[in-house]
ZAGU-595337 format. One line per 10 residues: number of its first residue (from 1); their letters; for each residue x, y, z of N, C-alpha, C. Coordinates in steps of 0.05 Angstrom, whole numbers, plus 5000, padded with zeros to 4 digits. Atoms other than C-alpha are relative to their C-alpha. Layout:
N
NUM = a = X:Y:Z:X:Y:Z:X:Y:Z; ...
This chain:
288
1 = mtvrtvrrga = 5019:4978:4998:5001:5000:5006:5019:5026:4993; 4978:4979:4999:5034:5062:4982:4994:5031:5009; 5008:4985:4982:5033:5133:5018:4975:5012:4987; 5018:4984:5012:4988:5167:4961:4973:4983:5005; 5025:5009:4997:4933:5113:4977:4993:4995:5020; 5008:4994:4974:4935:5117:5051:4987:5031:5002; 5010:4969:4998:4926:5195:5041:4971:4999:4988; 5025:4999:5016:4869:5186:4993:4979:4984:5024; 5015:5006:4978:4834:5140:5046:4995:5014:5016; 5009:4981:4974:4844:5187:5104:4984:5022:4988
11 = gkirhehrfw = 5017:4978:5011:4822:5246:5060:4967:4987:5001; 5021:5011:5010:4759:5199:5042:4981:5000:5029; 5013:5004:4972:4742:5182:5118:4998:5032:5006; 5003:4976:4984:4754:5260:5142:4978:5010:4975; 5026:4999:5017:4700:5274:5078:4981:4989:5013; 5021:5016:4985:4655:5221:5108:4990:5022:5023; 5004:4992:4967:4659:5254:5179:4987:5025:4998; 5015:4975:5004:4643:5323:5149:4980:4994:4985; 5025:5002:5013:4583:5301:5113:4982:4987:5025; 5018:5007:4982:4556:5264:5174:5001:5029:5025
21 = hagllillvi = 5000:4978:4978:4574:5324:5220:4978:5023:4987; 5017:4991:5007:4538:5367:5174:4973:4997:5002; 5027:5011:5000:4479:5325:5165:4983:4998:5023; 5013:4999:4976:4471:5322:5242:4998:5024:5007; 5002:4973:4987:4479:5400:5254:4979:5008:4985; 5023:4989:5013:4426:5408:5200:4972:4983:5017; 5017:5016:4983:4384:5359:5242:4991:5013:5024; 5012:4990:4973:4392:5391:5305:4992:5031:4998; 5008:4978:5003:4377:5459:5274:4976:4996:4997; 5025:5006:5008:4313:5434:5247:4984:4996:5031
31 = vliisifpyf = 5014:5005:4976:4292:5403:5316:5001:5025:5022; 4998:4972:4988:4316:5468:5350:4976:5022:4989; 5029:4987:5010:4261:5507:5305:4978:4992:5009; 5030:5009:4989:4212:5461:5321:4989:5006:5026; 5009:4997:4972:4218:5468:5394:5001:5026:5011; 5000:4972:4994:4226:5542:5396:4982:5011:4990; 5022:4979:5012:4167:5561:5349:4980:5001:5017; 5024:4991:4978:4111:5554:5403:5005:5024:5011; 4996:4976:4981:4146:5600:5449:5006:5019:4983; 5003:4968:5016:4161:5651:5392:4968:5003:4993
41 = yllstalrpr = 5026:4990:5007:4087:5645:5372:4989:5012:5029; 5007:4987:4982:4071:5657:5444:5009:5030:5013; 4988:4970:4993:4117:5718:5452:4981:5018:4984; 5013:4978:5028:4088:5751:5381:4977:5006:5015; 5026:4996:4994:4017:5736:5407:4995:5016:5030; 5003:4979:4979:4029:5770:5477:5011:5024:4996; 4991:4972:5002:4063:5833:5450:4973:5007:4976; 5024:4990:5023:3995:5843:5400:4978:5015:5024; 5023:4988:4988:3942:5889:5421:4973:4980:4996; 5023:5016:5004:3872:5856:5423:4995:5003:4967
51 = neifrfppsw = 5013:4999:5025:3849:5884:5356:5023:4987:4987; 4983:5008:5017:3907:5858:5319:5004:4974:5007; 4995:5031:4996:3906:5782:5344:4987:4987:4971; 5008:5018:5022:3859:5763:5281:4997:5019:4980; 4996:4992:5023:3880:5808:5235:5006:4987:4973; 5002:5012:5023:3876:5783:5166:5017:5011:4973; 4977:5018:4996:3931:5767:5134:5016:4999:5021; 4986:4990:4977:3968:5750:5194:5025:5002:5000; 4973:4985:4997:4038:5772:5210:5011:4990:5021; 4991:5011:4978:4097:5740:5241:5007:5015:5023
61 = lphtwapqnf = 4997:4977:4982:4110:5803:5280:4977:5020:5002; 5018:4976:4997:4064:5854:5311:5002:5023:4990; 5003:4972:5020:4043:5915:5271:5011:5025:5026; 5003:4985:4978:4032:5950:5340:5014:4984:5028; 4996:5014:4979:4075:5929:5401:4986:5003:5022; 5014:4992:4976:4043:5919:5461:5013:4986:5028; 4987:5010:4974:4088:5903:5521:4987:5002:5022; 5018:4994:4968:4041:5928:5572:4985:4985:5000; 5012:5026:5000:4006:5861:5559:5009:4994:5032; 4991:5014:4978:4049:5833:5611:4998:5019:5030
71 = vdvwrvvalg = 5002:4986:4975:4039:5890:5661:4970:4994:5010; 5030:4992:4991:3960:5900:5650:4993:4959:5010; 5010:5023:4997:3950:5817:5656:5002:4997:5031; 4997:4998:4972:3973:5826:5735:4982:5013:5012; 5016:4986:4987:3921:5876:5745:4969:4982:4994; 5022:5005:5005:3862:5845:5709:4992:4967:5007; 5009:5029:4982:3862:5774:5746:5020:4991:5020; 4979:5010:4970:3899:5744:5809:5022:4983:4990; 4975:5015:5014:3960:5724:5773:5021:4996:5025; 4981:5005:4976:4001:5735:5839:4989:4976:5019
81 = kwilnsviva = 5013:5025:4983:3948:5686:5876:5007:4980:4996; 4995:5025:5011:3957:5641:5824:5028:4983:5003; 4973:5008:4999:4027:5635:5831:5013:4995:5021; 4997:5000:4975:4032:5640:5902:4988:4969:5002; 5008:5029:5002:3982:5575:5902:5019:4979:4994; 4982:5021:5010:4029:5537:5855:5019:4993:5016; 4973:4998:4988:4089:5555:5891:4997:4975:5024; 5010:5013:4975:4062:5529:5955:4994:4964:4993; 5012:5031:5008:4027:5466:5925:5026:4987:4993; 4967:5014:5011:4093:5446:5882:5017:4995:5022
91 = gcstiltlvl = 4976:4999:4975:4137:5463:5944:4996:4975:5012; 5010:5021:4981:4102:5419:5992:5001:4976:4992; 4997:5024:5010:4090:5362:5949:5026:4989:4991; 4967:5005:5005:4159:5363:5927:5014:4993:5025; 4986:5005:4970:4182:5358:6004:4990:4975:5009; 5011:5026:4990:4138:5308:6018:5001:4970:4984; 4989:5017:5019:4155:5267:5959:5026:4986:5007; 4972:5007:4994:4227:5268:5977:5002:4987:5034; 4992:5011:4974:4215:5248:6052:4992:4972:5001; 5001:5027:5003:4181:5191:6028:5013:4983:4985
101 = aipagyalar = 4988:5016:5020:4218:5167:5969:5033:5003:5014; 4972:5007:4986:4290:5176:6004:5005:4974:5021; 4996:5027:4989:4283:5122:6057:4990:4979:4987; 5011:5022:5018:4238:5082:6012:5029:4988:4981; 4980:5004:5028:4291:5081:5954:5024:4982:5020; 4978:5004:4981:4348:5073:6015:4987:4972:5006; 5004:5022:4991:4309:5011:6039:4999:4974:4979; 4996:5022:5020:4302:4975:5972:5023:4997:4993; 4970:5009:5008:4371:4980:5960:5014:4986:5012; 4982:5016:4969:4402:4961:6031:4987:4983:5007
111 = lrfpgravfr = 5010:5018:4990:4351:4921:6056:4988:4971:4992; 5014:5024:5008:4325:4852:6050:4978:4990:5017; 5026:5008:4986:4251:4834:6069:4987:4989:4981; 5024:5018:5019:4197:4786:6046:4981:5026:4985; 5022:4985:5017:4161:4817:5988:5016:5029:4994; 4980:4982:5014:4220:4862:5966:4999:5005:4969; 4998:5002:5034:4222:4848:5892:4967:5005:4990; 5027:4989:5013:4146:4846:5885:4992:5030:5002; 5004:4975:4991:4144:4918:5918:5010:5014:4978; 4989:4985:5021:4193:4941:5868:4988:4998:4977
121 = qlllvtqmfs = 5018:5003:5025:4157:4912:5807:4972:5016:5005; 5032:4979:5001:4092:4953:5837:5005:5023:5000; 4986:4968:5010:4130:5016:5834:5005:5007:4971; 4996:4991:5029:4143:5010:5761:4966:4994:4990; 5022:5004:5012:4076:4984:5750:4979:5023:5000; 5023:4981:4997:4037:5048:5779:5010:5024:4985; 4989:4976:5019:4082:5088:5725:4982:4999:4971; 5013:5005:5021:4041:5053:5676:4970:5012:4993; 5021:4995:4997:3975:5079:5693:4996:5036:4995; 4999:4966:5001:3953:5154:5672:4983:5001:5021
131 = pailiiglfr = 5013:4979:4986:3926:5202:5717:4971:5001:4999; 5030:4991:5002:3864:5209:5683:4986:4978:5001; 5011:5018:4993:3848:5141:5692:4986:4992:5033; 4999:5009:4977:3854:5142:5768:4986:5029:5013; 5006:4977:4984:3825:5217:5778:4967:4996:5011; 5030:4996:4984:3747:5198:5795:5002:4984:5029; 4997:5010:4974:3774:5153:5850:5014:5010:5013; 4988:4976:4982:3818:5203:5873:4978:5018:5011; 5012:4975:4991:3764:5253:5873:4983:4981:5017; 5013:5016:4982:3722:5202:5908:5009:5001:5033
141 = lmstahltds = 4985:5008:4970:3774:5187:5965:5000:5031:5014; 4994:4973:4986:3786:5266:5978:4972:5008:5005; 5032:4993:4991:3707:5279:5976:4999:4992:5023; 5004:5015:4977:3701:5223:6032:5017:5020:5021; 4985:4989:4972:3759:5259:6073:4996:5030:4999; 5015:4972:4999:3724:5330:6056:5027:5018:4994; 4978:4979:5009:3790:5358:6023:4999:5007:4973; 5004:4989:5026:3763:5372:5958:5005:5032:5003; 4993:4967:5005:3778:5451:5938:5016:4997:5024; 4976:5001:4981:3838:5443:5985:5022:4998:4984
151 = pisliltysa = 4972:5008:5009:3911:5453:5971:5015:4971:5007; 4995:5025:4993:3914:5399:6009:4997:4973:4982; 5010:5020:5023:3885:5350:5962:5023:5000:4980; 4980:4998:5018:3930:5372:5910:5028:4987:5011; 4976:5010:4993:3989:5363:5951:5006:4971:5006; 5009:5020:4992:3968:5298:5975:5005:4978:4975; 5004:5012:5028:3953:5276:5900:5030:4998:4984; 4979:4998:5020:4015:5300:5867:5022:4980:5017; 4982:5016:4987:4061:5266:5921:4997:4969:4993; 5010:5032:5004:4026:5198:5914:5009:4993:4975
161 = lsvafstwfl = 4994:5003:5025:4035:5202:5843:5026:5003:4985; 4973:4998:5016:4109:5220:5834:5014:4990:5024; 4976:5013:4981:4142:5182:5900:5003:4975:4990; 4994:5024:5016:4135:5121:5861:5025:4995:4980; 4977:4997:5024:4183:5139:5802:5025:5012:5018; 4976:4990:4990:4229:5182:5851:5013:4976:5020; 4989:5026:4991:4233:5117:5892:5018:4981:4989; 4988:5017:5022:4252:5075:5841:5026:5012:4983; 4976:4984:5015:4303:5130:5812:5017:5003:5021; 4982:4992:4979:4340:5144:5882:5010:4968:5006
171 = egyyrsvpee = 4998:5029:4995:4342:5064:5889:5026:4996:4979; 4975:5006:5021:4389:5060:5826:5023:5014:5010; 4981:4981:4993:4427:5116:5853:5018:4989:5030; 4988:5007:4973:4440:5086:5924:5011:4973:4994; 4986:5024:5014:4458:5020:5886:5029:5005:4994; 4981:4995:5014:4513:5059:5855:5024:5007:5023; 4983:4987:4979:4544:5086:5918:5012:4973:5022; 4986:5022:4990:4594:5031:5953:4991:4998:5024; 5020:5002:4970:4562:4999:6018:5024:5003:5013; 4974:5001:4976:4638:4999:6050:4997:5026:5009
181 = ieeaamvdgc = 4995:4976:4990:4632:5076:6053:4978:4998:5024; 5023:4995:4977:4561:5065:6099:5014:4983:5023; 4986:5020:4981:4600:5004:6131:5017:5017:5018; 4984:4985:4985:4655:5047:6152:4993:5021:5022; 5005:4981:4989:4618:5102:6179:4987:4993:5029; 5006:5016:4979:4576:5049:6224:5016:4987:5014; 4987:5011:4977:4641:5020:6254:5005:5027:5016; 4991:4981:4984:4659:5091:6275:4981:5013:5019; 5017:4992:4979:4598:5097:6311:4972:5010:4995; 5026:4987:5019:4536:5116:6263:4984:4971:5003
191 = srvgalvrvi = 5022:5019:5008:4473:5083:6262:4995:4994:4971; 5012:5005:5030:4441:5057:6198:4990:5030:4988; 5012:4970:5011:4400:5128:6193:5022:5019:5008; 4975:4974:4994:4460:5170:6224:5019:4997:4969; 4980:5009:5028:4505:5131:6161:4978:5017:4977; 5017:4995:5022:4446:5151:6112:4999:5033:5004; 5002:4972:4996:4440:5225:6139:5024:5015:4995; 4970:4991:4996:4517:5238:6151:5013:4997:4975; 4984:5010:5018:4546:5205:6095:4985:4995:4965; 5016:5005:5021:4502:5177:6042:4984:5025:4981
201 = lpamgpalva = 5016:4978:5010:4454:5238:6030:5020:5026:4994; 4987:4984:5003:4507:5291:6026:5015:4995:4973; 4994:5007:5034:4538:5255:5961:4981:4994:4983; 5026:5008:5022:4473:5242:5932:4987:5032:4985; 5013:4980:5003:4465:5316:5914:4987:5001:4967; 5002:5004:5023:4459:5305:5845:4973:4982:4990; 5018:5021:5010:4406:5245:5842:4975:5021:5019; 5026:4987:4986:4362:5291:5897:4993:5021:4984; 5008:4981:5015:4363:5350:5848:4982:4997:4974; 5016:5015:5012:4338:5304:5798:4976:4993:5000
211 = atvfafiwaw = 5029:5009:4991:4281:5277:5832:4979:5024:5007; 5010:4976:4993:4268:5343:5858:4985:5014:4982; 5009:4991:5027:4261:5372:5793:4971:4987:4988; 5019:5017:5007:4217:5308:5772:4972:5013:5008; 5025:5001:4984:4170:5322:5831:4983:5026:4998; 5016:4969:4996:4159:5403:5828:4990:5000:4973; 5014:4987:5029:4151:5406:5751:4968:4985:4996; 5026:5017:5000:4097:5348:5752:4977:5013:5020; 5016:4984:4989:4064:5389:5808:4991:5026:4991; 5002:4976:5014:4075:5455:5775:4983:5004:4975
221 = ndfvialtfi = 5006:4996:5023:4047:5442:5708:4972:4981:4999; 5017:5023:5005:3989:5391:5726:4973:5027:4992; 5022:4988:5009:3919:5413:5695:4979:4985:5015; 5022:5015:4999:3872:5359:5699:4988:4998:5031; 5005:5009:4975:3878:5342:5770:4989:5031:5019; 5008:4981:4991:3871:5412:5793:4978:5013:4997; 5023:4993:5011:3810:5426:5749:4979:4983:5016; 5013:5023:4986:3777:5360:5783:4993:5013:5031; 5003:5004:4968:3790:5378:5857:4996:5031:5009; 5005:4973:4997:3789:5453:5858:4975:5018:4982
231 = sspgnktlpl = 5031:4988:5013:3723:5502:5842:5004:5028:5019; 5005:4971:4988:3747:5567:5890:5019:5014:4982; 4979:4986:5016:3774:5618:5850:5028:5011:5022; 4972:4993:4976:3820:5639:5910:5023:4975:5003; 4984:5023:4993:3850:5563:5910:5013:4990:4976; 4991:5013:5022:3868:5560:5839:5028:5001:4996; 4977:4995:5004:3932:5544:5818:5008:5014:4965; 4991:4981:5022:3972:5583:5758:4987:4980:4974; 5009:5011:5029:3955:5529:5697:4966:5003:5006; 5029:5000:4992:3879:5527:5727:4992:5029:4997
241 = giysflgqym = 5007:4979:5004:3879:5601:5732:5004:5008:4966; 4995:4992:5026:3904:5611:5658:4981:4992:4982; 5025:5001:5013:3847:5578:5635:4977:5010:4998; 5021:4980:4995:3804:5622:5661:4994:5020:4976; 5002:4988:5018:3816:5662:5607:4982:5000:4969; 5019:5009:5019:3776:5620:5558:4974:5009:5009; 5033:4987:4995:3708:5655:5562:4980:4986:4982; 5025:5019:5011:3641:5626:5537:5003:5017:4972; 4996:4985:5026:3646:5687:5478:5018:5004:4995; 4982:4992:5007:3707:5708:5477:5031:4989:5013
251 = iewhflmaaa = 4978:5010:4983:3779:5693:5494:5023:5015:5002; 4983:4980:5002:3834:5737:5511:5028:4989:4997; 4974:5013:5008:3890:5711:5473:5026:5013:5012; 4979:4984:5000:3942:5769:5489:5006:5002:5031; 4997:5006:4966:3931:5760:5569:5007:4967:4996; 4990:5036:4999:3935:5683:5560:5028:4993:4997; 4975:5006:5003:3994:5681:5524:5022:5013:5017; 4982:4985:4989:4023:5733:5560:5007:4987:5033; 4996:5008:4972:4010:5697:5631:5013:4970:4996; 4997:5032:5003:4024:5625:5600:5041:5006:4999
261 = liavvpvvil = 4971:4997:5000:4100:5661:5589:5016:5009:5023; 4997:4995:4968:4098:5685:5658:5007:4980:5017; 4999:5030:4984:4089:5612:5681:5018:4984:4993; 4979:5017:5007:4144:5588:5641:5028:5007:5013; 4977:4990:4983:4200:5635:5673:5007:4983:5024; 4994:5018:4981:4203:5597:5735:5014:4975:4999; 4987:5024:5008:4214:5537:5707:5026:5002:4984; 4979:4996:5019:4266:5562:5658:5025:5007:5014; 4977:4994:4982:4307:5593:5711:5002:4979:5017; 4992:5024:4980:4301:5529:5753:5020:4985:4983
271 = fiaierwlvk = 4990:5008:5016:4333:5496:5698:5026:5007:4993; 4974:4985:4999:4387:5539:5682:5017:4999:5022; 4985:5001:4980:4408:5542:5751:5012:4972:5007; 4985:5025:4986:4415:5468:5766:5002:4982:4975; 4992:5020:5026:4432:5443:5691:5018:4982:5008; 4969:5016:4998:4496:5412:5712:4997:4981:5018; 5009:5021:4989:4464:5381:5772:4980:4973:4991; 5020:5007:5009:4408:5357:5733:5009:4980:4980; 4991:5023:5016:4446:5318:5679:5014:4979:5018; 4987:5023:4989:4495:5286:5731:4972:4979:5015
281 = gmtagavk = 5022:5019:4982:4425:5262:5772:4997:4978:4980; 5018:5021:5015:4395:5229:5710:5022:4977:4992; 4973:5030:5006:4468:5187:5694:5006:4994:5021; 4990:5015:4972:4473:5174:5772:4990:4970:5000; 5012:5027:5001:4467:5097:5775:5003:4988:4975; 5003:5018:5025:4476:5079:5705:5028:4991:4999; 4976:5018:4997:4547:5056:5719:5004:4991:5030; 4994:5001:4977:4571:5025:5781:5032:4995:4998
């Protein structure tokens, strides 16, 4: 094999790599455009005055910019109250989920007890059912307990629906932590609970962040359960409050889109703040 032949082969390989890289780049750009387009439409509509929303032919950008929609929406509806309710419900349900999932995941990973394998499989089975299938039974349960039209009903329901996945997820991380670390702490005088709190939990920050984000986003975005349980305007969460812009005879599209963008902002800030921890948490437990 001559040097010229080797150079030709290397050049051909580099050309193929460039071709595939260019193809992947084009594909990523297309996916990015498709992902961003709904938010562009939200922003474009939120910045239009009411009389321009149904103008024909439609335009990509507003002819008259109306940024005051983001200010007026706070006055026409109780947007601040809805955000506060969502923060309380999502925060409390997330805390309750972690309080239950952390010891449950540890027990599945470290302890041996009868029915352990069956219990673990049941955790996965519960994720196969849509909440819409369970909503009638959940409503009857909350109604019997006199908890309907109360944030407590949402907190308990969201925690019950997210604790199974969080437990299963944290169990995988516990299995990736060497047991020798825990045993060394117990030799030094820690109890099993003490070793969990002082040694294991401080080392599983990324996994806890991932479980927290899952539970929080699930509670923050839910609409169907809140629509079923909540009836009083003062107890509405943000997704349920945004739905109130859909009137019987008219839809306040500019306010609806402005409120929807405001609802997205806390989630975006959360993801930007914990992105590095979230990636580590989602891959935690994948290798041992």
